[in-house]
C-alpha positions in Angstrom: 4.4 0.9 38.9 4.3 3.2 35.9 1.5 3.4 33.3 2.2 2.9 29.6 1.5 6.8 28.9 4.2 7.6 31.6 6.5 5.5 30.1 6.0 7.1 26.7 4.6 4.0 25.2 2.1 5.0 22.3 -1.2 3.4 22.7 -4.4 4.1 20.8 -7.7 2.4 20.4 -7.7 -0.4 17.7 -8.5 1.1 14.3 -8.6 4.6 15.5 -6.0 5.9 13.1 -6.0 3.5 10.2 -6.9 5.7 7.3 -5.3 3.7 4.6 -5.9 -0.1 4.4 -4.5 -2.6 2.0 -6.5 -5.9 1.5 -4.9 -8.6 -0.7 -7.7 -10.8 -2.2 -7.2 -14.3 -3.8 -11.1 -15.2 -4.3 -11.2 -17.1 -1.2 -14.0 -16.7 1.3 -11.1 -15.7 3.9 -9.9 -12.9 1.7 -13.3 -11.3 1.1 -14.2 -11.6 4.9 -11.2 -9.8 5.5 -12.3 -7.1 3.0 -15.7 -6.9 4.9 -13.7 -6.5 8.2 -11.5 -3.7 6.6 -14.5 -1.9 5.2 -15.9 -1.7 8.8 -12.6 -0.2 9.8 -12.5 2.2 7.1 -16.0 3.6 7.6 -15.2 4.2 11.1 -12.2 6.0 10.5 -13.3 7.5 7.3 -10.3 5.8 5.6 -9.7 4.3 2.4 -9.2 0.6 1.1 -6.9 -0.5 -1.6 -7.5 -4.1 -3.0 -4.8 -6.0 -4.8 -4.8 -9.3 -6.5 -1.4 -10.7 -7.3 -0.8 -13.0 -10.2 2.6 -14.8 -9.4 4.8 -15.4 -12.6 7.0 -18.5 -12.6 10.6 -17.8 -13.0 10.7 -19.4 -16.3 8.6 -16.7 -17.7 9.4 -13.0 -18.1 7.8 -10.9 -15.3 5.8 -9.0 -17.8 4.5 -12.2 -19.7 0.8 -12.1 -20.8 -0.8 -14.4 -18.7 -4.3 -14.0 -20.2 -6.3 -16.7 -18.2 -4.9 -15.7 -14.9 -5.5 -12.1 -15.6 -9.3 -12.8 -16.3 -9.6 -14.6 -13.3 -7.8 -11.7 -11.2 -10.3 -9.4 -12.9 -13.1 -11.6 -11.8 -11.9 -11.7 -8.2 -11.3 -8.0 -8.0 -14.9 -7.4 -9.5 -16.3 -9.6 -6.7 -14.3 -7.7 -4.1 -15.6 -4.5 -5.5 -19.2 -5.8 -5.3 -18.5 -6.8 -1.6 -17.4 -3.3 -0.9 -20.1 -1.6 -2.8 -22.6 -3.9 -0.8 -21.1 -2.3 2.3 -21.5 1.3 0.8 -17.6 1.9 0.5 -15.7 2.7 -2.5 -12.4 1.2 -3.0 -9.5 1.1 -5.6 -8.4 -2.2 -7.0 -5.4 -3.2 -8.7 -4.2 -6.4 -10.7 -0.4 -6.9 -10.1 2.1 -9.4 -11.6 5.1 -10.5 -9.4 7.5 -13.3 -8.8 6.4 -13.5 -5.0 2.8 -12.2 -3.9 4.0 -11.4 -0.4 6.8 -9.1 -1.7 4.4 -7.4 -4.0 1.6 -6.9 -1.2 4.3 -5.3 1.0 5.8 -3.2 -1.8 2.4 -1.9 -2.8 1.5 -1.2 0.9 4.6 1.1 0.9 3.7 2.7 -2.3 0.3 3.5 -1.1 1.5 4.6 2.6 -0.9 2.0 4.0 -1.4 2.2 7.7 -2.4 -1.4 7.8 -2.5 -4.6 5.6 -5.7 -6.7 6.4 -5.3 -10.4 5.6 -7.8 -13.3 5.9 -6.5 -16.7 6.5 -8.3 -20.0 6.8 -7.9 -22.2 9.9 -5.9 -24.8 8.2 -4.1 -28.0 9.9 -2.7 -30.0 7.0 -0.4 -31.8 9.3 -2.0 -31.7 12.5 -0.6 -28.2 13.4 -2.0 -24.9 12.4 -0.5 -23.7 9.2 -0.4 -19.9 8.6 0.6 -20.0 4.7 3.5 -18.7 2.8 2.0 -15.3 1.9 0.5 -14.4 5.3 3.7 -15.5 6.9 5.7 -13.5 4.7 3.6 -10.5 5.3 3.6 -10.8 9.1 7.4 -11.3 9.1 8.3 -8.1 6.8 5.7 -5.6 6.5 6.7 -2.3 8.0 3.1 -1.2 8.7 0.6 -2.8 11.2 -0.7 -6.1 9.9 -4.2 -7.3 11.0 -4.5 -11.1 10.6 -8.3 -12.4 10.4 -8.1 -16.0 11.0 -11.4 -17.9 10.3 -12.9 -20.4 12.6 -12.4 -24.0 12.3 -15.2 -25.5 9.9 -17.1 -28.3 11.6 
């Protein structure tokens, strides 16, 4: 029997080399919990965190449409995320993005930032009796070229 090292399989301690983390936030408790988790990883590895909130623009509007209400809400969400990180004694960078699809924008941003991982928080949702991951997290898991850390919340009782 061969060990993983003898077969040339790369192994590492979880979170050991994650220096750059991207965390999408939408204002939900799950996304803020994912940010807290990412802050813990970043502190251990002396890494950095980039937070993004994506405003999805309807196809009937130009991509650069001024969506004042959505932008104000997005800024509130990013402010809250920055407060969470500050409470955990970590400085972060935050950006508000506009895109047709949030999943695509998050993956593109991770590539531009050379993120080692995307940390995504998801609720434990069972709308039709089976667990539903959600459109954006499923897209990220399916298409991201970097590591994806999925933090699923427990079932609320």
